[in-house]
C-alpha positions as a LaTeX table, in Angstrom:
\begin{tabular}{lrrr}
\hline
Residue & $x$ (\AA) & $y$ (\AA) & $z$ (\AA) \\
\hline
Tyr1 & 20.01 & 17.42 & 8.72 \\
Leu2 & 19.98 & 15.24 & 5.61 \\
Ser3 & 18.68 & 11.69 & 5.90 \\
Leu4 & 18.46 & 9.44 & 2.85 \\
Tyr5 & 18.60 & 6.22 & 4.85 \\
Gly6 & 17.49 & 3.05 & 3.06 \\
Asn7 & 16.45 & 4.51 & $-0.29$ \\
His8 & 18.38 & 2.13 & $-2.57$ \\
Leu9 & 20.30 & 5.09 & $-4.00$ \\
Asp10 & 23.23 & 4.23 & $-6.24$ \\
Gly11 & 25.98 & 6.22 & $-7.87$ \\
Trp12 & 28.56 & 8.29 & $-6.03$ \\
Ile13 & 28.51 & 10.90 & $-3.30$ \\
Pro14 & 28.59 & 14.24 & $-5.11$ \\
Ser15 & 31.40 & 16.48 & $-3.87$ \\
Glu16 & 28.92 & 19.37 & $-3.80$ \\
Leu17 & 27.07 & 17.68 & $-0.93$ \\
Phe18 & 29.93 & 18.60 & 1.38 \\
Met19 & 29.84 & 22.25 & 0.33 \\
Ala20 & 26.58 & 22.93 & 2.17 \\
Pro21 & 27.84 & 24.65 & 5.34 \\
Val22 & 24.56 & 24.29 & 7.26 \\
Leu23 & 24.52 & 20.49 & 7.33 \\
Asn24 & 25.33 & 19.04 & 10.74 \\
Ile25 & 24.11 & 15.46 & 10.21 \\
Ile26 & 24.31 & 13.38 & 7.02 \\
Asp27 & 22.82 & 9.88 & 6.97 \\
Leu28 & 23.33 & 7.86 & 3.78 \\
Thr29 & 23.15 & 4.46 & 5.50 \\
Asp30 & 21.77 & 1.39 & 3.70 \\
Asn31 & 21.94 & 2.42 & 0.06 \\
His32 & 24.05 & 1.25 & $-2.88$ \\
Ile33 & 26.41 & 4.21 & $-3.01$ \\
Gly34 & 29.85 & 3.52 & $-4.49$ \\
Gly35 & 32.85 & 5.59 & $-5.39$ \\
Thr36 & 34.96 & 7.29 & $-2.74$ \\
Ile37 & 34.39 & 9.87 & $-0.04$ \\
Pro38 & 35.14 & 13.24 & $-1.66$ \\
Ser39 & 37.92 & 15.34 & $-0.13$ \\
Thr40 & 35.45 & 18.26 & $-0.02$ \\
Ile41 & 34.12 & 16.63 & 3.16 \\
Gly42 & 36.67 & 18.74 & 5.01 \\
Gln43 & 34.66 & 21.87 & 4.25 \\
Leu44 & 31.81 & 20.85 & 6.60 \\
Ser45 & 33.42 & 22.08 & 9.80 \\
Gly46 & 30.04 & 22.01 & 11.58 \\
Leu47 & 29.29 & 18.38 & 10.72 \\
Lys48 & 28.51 & 16.43 & 13.90 \\
Ala49 & 27.50 & 13.03 & 12.52 \\
Leu50 & 28.24 & 11.18 & 9.30 \\
Tyr51 & 26.53 & 7.84 & 8.68 \\
Leu52 & 27.75 & 5.95 & 5.60 \\
Gly53 & 27.22 & 2.33 & 6.66 \\
Lys54 & 25.92 & $-0.46$ & 4.42 \\
Asn55 & 27.00 & 0.94 & 1.05 \\
Ala56 & 29.74 & 0.10 & $-1.47$ \\
Ile57 & 32.04 & 3.04 & $-0.78$ \\
Gly58 & 35.64 & 2.26 & $-1.66$ \\
Gly59 & 39.03 & 3.84 & $-1.31$ \\
Gly60 & 40.24 & 5.25 & 1.96 \\
Leu61 & 39.03 & 7.86 & 4.39 \\
Pro62 & 40.33 & 11.20 & 3.09 \\
Asn63 & 42.81 & 13.12 & 5.26 \\
Glu64 & 40.44 & 16.09 & 5.11 \\
Ile65 & 38.15 & 14.27 & 7.52 \\
Gly66 & 40.45 & 15.67 & 10.20 \\
Asn67 & 39.07 & 19.16 & 9.44 \\
Leu68 & 35.68 & 18.16 & 10.88 \\
Ser69 & 36.30 & 19.72 & 14.28 \\
Ala70 & 32.68 & 19.21 & 15.45 \\
Leu71 & 32.47 & 15.55 & 14.36 \\
Glu72 & 31.13 & 13.30 & 17.12 \\
Val73 & 30.03 & 10.22 & 15.16 \\
Leu74 & 31.47 & 8.56 & 12.06 \\
Glu75 & 29.90 & 5.28 & 10.94 \\
Ala76 & 31.20 & 3.62 & 7.81 \\
Phe77 & 30.61 & $-0.09$ & 8.47 \\
Asn78 & 29.91 & $-2.63$ & 5.68 \\
Asn79 & 31.65 & $-0.78$ & 2.86 \\
Asp80 & 34.66 & $-1.52$ & 0.66 \\
Leu81 & 37.03 & 0.91 & 2.37 \\
Thr82 & 40.74 & 0.21 & 2.10 \\
Gly83 & 43.94 & 1.59 & 3.54 \\
Ser84 & 44.56 & 2.90 & 7.01 \\
Ile85 & 42.75 & 5.39 & 9.20 \\
Pro86 & 44.18 & 8.87 & 8.58 \\
Asp87 & 46.31 & 10.31 & 11.37 \\
Thr88 & 44.24 & 13.49 & 11.14 \\
Ile89 & 41.38 & 11.73 & 12.96 \\
Ser90 & 43.42 & 11.71 & 16.16 \\
Gly91 & 42.99 & 15.49 & 16.35 \\
Leu92 & 39.19 & 15.26 & 16.54 \\
Asp93 & 38.54 & 15.87 & 20.23 \\
Ser94 & 34.75 & 15.64 & 19.98 \\
Ile95 & 34.54 & 12.20 & 18.34 \\
Glu96 & 32.84 & 9.60 & 20.54 \\
\hline
\end{tabular}
């Protein structure tokens, strides 16, 4: 579990964050994080919850998000996301 909620962090999400196979919850809500969601997110097959709300994340949701077979919760409200929701999300049976 990694929670950095409300720490006024800025910069980008490092792609290496999503290479830690033991993480099952990541909460980066309420910071000043920009950039895009790295495609390496797809390597966290055990990730159950990803909280990215209230940041400045741009771009679209990467297709690799569909590899998160255990994902139950994805929150990305109040960001600068663009584009459409990837079709790969429809294959996530555990998402609430």
